[in-house]
C-alpha positions as CSV (number, residue, x, y, z in Angstrom):
1,M,-12.8,99.2,12.4
2,I,-13.8,95.6,12.8
3,T,-17.1,94.8,14.5
4,I,-17.4,91.8,16.8
5,K,-20.6,90.8,18.6
6,G,-20.6,88.9,21.9
7,S,-21.4,88.7,25.5
8,M,-17.8,89.2,26.8
9,N,-15.1,91.8,26.3
10,P,-13.2,90.9,23.1
11,T,-9.6,89.8,22.9
12,I,-7.2,89.0,20.1
13,I,-5.9,85.4,19.8
14,K,-3.2,84.2,17.4
15,T,-3.3,80.6,16.4
16,I,-1.5,78.5,13.8
17,T,-4.5,78.9,11.5
18,G,-4.7,82.7,11.8
19,T,-5.5,85.7,14.0
20,F,-9.0,86.1,15.5
21,A,-11.0,88.5,17.5
22,V,-12.9,86.5,20.2
23,S,-15.9,87.6,22.3
24,G,-17.5,84.7,24.2
25,S,-18.0,81.9,21.7
26,N,-17.8,84.3,18.6
27,W,-14.6,84.1,16.7
28,V,-14.0,86.5,13.8
29,S,-11.0,86.2,11.5
30,V,-9.0,89.5,11.5
31,P,-5.8,90.6,9.7
32,D,-2.5,89.8,11.5
33,G,-1.4,92.8,13.6
34,T,-5.0,93.8,14.6
35,S,-5.2,95.3,18.0
36,L,-8.1,95.8,20.5
37,E,-8.1,99.5,19.4
38,N,-9.2,98.2,15.9
39,L,-12.3,96.5,17.3
40,K,-15.8,97.8,17.8
41,W,-17.5,95.5,20.4
42,I,-21.3,95.2,20.4
43,D,-22.5,93.7,23.7
44,T,-25.2,91.1,22.9
45,N,-26.1,90.7,26.6
46,P,-26.9,94.2,27.8
47,K,-27.2,94.6,31.5
48,K,-30.6,95.0,33.0
49,E,-31.0,97.9,35.4
50,K,-32.1,96.7,38.8
51,K,-34.9,98.6,40.5
52,I,-33.9,99.5,44.1
53,N,-36.7,99.8,46.6
54,S,-36.0,101.8,49.8
55,W,-37.7,102.3,53.1
56,K,-37.0,104.5,56.1
57,V,-37.3,102.5,59.4
58,S,-37.1,103.9,62.9
59,G,-34.7,102.3,65.3
60,S,-35.3,101.6,69.0
61,N,-33.1,104.6,70.0
62,G,-34.9,107.0,67.7
63,N,-32.3,106.7,64.8
64,T,-33.7,106.3,61.3
65,Y,-32.2,103.6,59.1
66,N,-32.5,102.9,55.4
67,V,-33.6,99.4,54.3
68,Q,-33.1,98.6,50.6
69,W,-34.2,95.7,48.3
70,N,-32.4,95.5,45.0
71,E,-34.4,92.5,43.5
72,S,-31.9,90.1,45.0
73,F,-31.3,90.8,48.7
74,Y,-32.1,93.3,51.5
75,S,-29.6,95.6,53.1
76,C,-29.8,98.1,56.0
77,T,-27.7,101.0,57.2
78,C,-28.0,100.0,60.9
79,P,-24.9,98.7,62.9
80,G,-26.5,95.3,63.4
81,Y,-26.7,94.6,59.7
82,T,-23.0,95.5,59.4
83,Y,-22.0,92.7,61.7
84,R,-24.8,90.0,61.2
85,R,-26.0,90.7,57.6
86,T,-29.5,90.7,59.0
87,C,-31.5,92.9,61.4
88,R,-34.9,93.5,62.8
89,H,-35.5,96.4,60.4
90,I,-35.2,94.1,57.4
91,K,-37.5,91.6,59.2
92,E,-40.0,94.4,59.8
93,I,-40.1,95.3,56.1
94,S,-40.1,91.8,54.7
95,D,-42.8,90.6,57.1
96,S,-45.0,93.5,56.0
97,F,-45.4,91.9,52.6
98,V,-46.5,88.5,54.0
99,K,-49.7,89.7,55.7
């Protein structure tokens, strides 16, 4: 088993100077005939888990909708958000932090 570290899934590249396992900018010389099954990849850029905040918001017709914030953007389960990608429920939640 050949270990390669990098931030991208590895691949095997054959050049005129040899065969290499490549992950991002890391090139490791490997024996000719090496396949991906022979590689052990160590991800040097592990993914950070995003914290999702969620609130229940009452709609004007008595329906309850779920507004979520995932550290990047808001989303809502109401029909208005489906069409416009914004809604009064998101505005209500985001405005509550500005007070």
